C-alpha positions in Angstrom: -13.1 7.5 1.0 -11.4 5.5 3.7 -8.3 5.4 5.8 -5.5 2.5 5.7 -3.6 1.5 9.1 -0.1 0.4 9.6 -0.2 -0.3 13.3 2.5 -1.4 15.7 1.1 -3.9 17.8 4.1 -5.9 19.8 1.9 -8.7 20.5 0.9 -9.5 16.9 2.4 -12.1 14.7 4.4 -11.2 12.0 3.5 -9.3 9.1 5.4 -12.1 6.9 3.3 -14.8 8.5 -0.1 -12.3 7.8 0.9 -12.1 4.1 1.7 -15.9 3.8 -1.5 -16.7 5.4 -3.6 -14.4 3.0 -2.1 -15.6 0.1 -3.0 -19.2 1.2 -6.3 -18.2 1.6 -6.3 -18.1 5.3 -8.3 -15.1 6.2 -6.0 -13.5 8.8 -5.4 -10.2 7.1 -7.7 -7.2 8.7 -9.3 -5.0 6.5 -8.0 -1.5 5.9 -5.1 -2.2 8.2 -1.8 -3.9 8.7 -0.7 -5.0 11.8 3.0 -5.8 12.8 5.0 -6.3 15.6 7.7 -5.1 13.9 8.1 -1.4 13.3 11.1 -2.2 10.8 9.1 -4.1 9.0 6.0 -1.6 9.0 8.5 1.0 7.4 10.3 -1.2 5.2 6.7 -1.4 3.5 5.7 2.4 4.2 8.8 3.8 2.7 8.9 7.6 1.7 8.9 7.0 -1.6 6.0 4.7 -1.9 3.9 7.3 0.5 5.1 9.9 -1.8 3.8 7.8 -4.9 0.6 7.4 -2.9 0.0 11.0 -2.4 0.7 12.1 -5.8 -2.3 9.2 -7.0 -4.8 10.7 -4.4 -4.2 14.3 -5.1 -3.1 14.4 -8.8 -5.0 11.7 -10.0 -2.6 10.6 -13.1 -4.1 9.1 -15.9 -1.2 6.4 -16.5 1.8 4.8 -14.8 3.5 7.3 -17.3 1.5 10.4 -16.4 2.7 9.3 -12.7 6.1 9.1 -13.3 6.1 12.7 -15.3 4.7 14.3 -12.4 6.9 12.9 -10.1 10.2 13.2 -12.5 10.9 9.7 -12.1 11.7 6.9 -14.7 8.6 4.7 -15.4 9.8 1.6 -14.5 10.8 2.6 -11.1 7.2 3.7 -10.7 5.6 0.6 -12.3 7.5 -1.4 -9.5 6.2 0.9 -6.6 2.8 1.0 -7.7 3.0 -2.5 -8.2 3.8 -2.8 -4.5 1.1 -0.4 -3.4 -1.2 -2.5 -5.5 -0.3 -5.8 -3.8 -0.6 -3.8 -0.2 -4.9 -3.2 -1.5 -3.8 0.5 -1.3 -4.3 1.5 -5.0 -5.7 -0.7 -8.1 -4.6 -0.6 -11.2 -7.5 -0.1 -14.1 -6.9 -0.9 -17.7 -7.9 1.8 -20.3 -7.5 1.8 -23.6 -5.8 4.6 -25.3 -6.7 4.4 -29.2 -5.0 1.3 -29.8 -2.8 1.3 -26.8 -3.7 0.0 -23.4 -2.6 1.8 -20.1 -2.8 1.2 -16.4 -4.3 4.1 -14.7 -3.4 4.1 -10.7 -6.6 4.5 -8.6 -6.6 5.2 -5.0 -8.6 3.1 -2.5 -8.2 4.9 0.6 -7.7 8.8 0.9 -5.7 8.5 4.2 -2.4 6.4 5.3 -2.0 6.6 9.4 0.8 4.8 10.9 -0.3 4.0 14.5 1.5 2.7 17.4 -0.7 0.7 19.8 1.1 -0.8 22.8 -1.4 -3.3 24.5 -0.7 -5.2 27.6 -0.3 -8.6 27.4 -2.8 -10.3 28.9 -2.6 -12.4 32.4 -2.3 -16.3 32.0 
């Protein structure tokens, strides 16, 4: 599997601009990384709780959102909210599966590792 990188780079456009551009069809988002000039923004997205959930998805391979909630001893609505955020970041996908008559969502990791990198690039002279 691949590595996803949250990258701090003081000379990059804001995460808000990147996400707005990507949702409007402008191809700004770089594959396998999210770059920001704000460490605060990175840590608001890559919270300890979300990283714990991502780790459980990678290592415990839950069969459903409910299974993940049980494994982490958290409420199912809370886990669903956080999993949807991980999905919107492109870190996981939710696969619909039939379990008898019921449909369930199985979280599947698209990466095996997340890295938080700090790059202190020098500004180019004008």
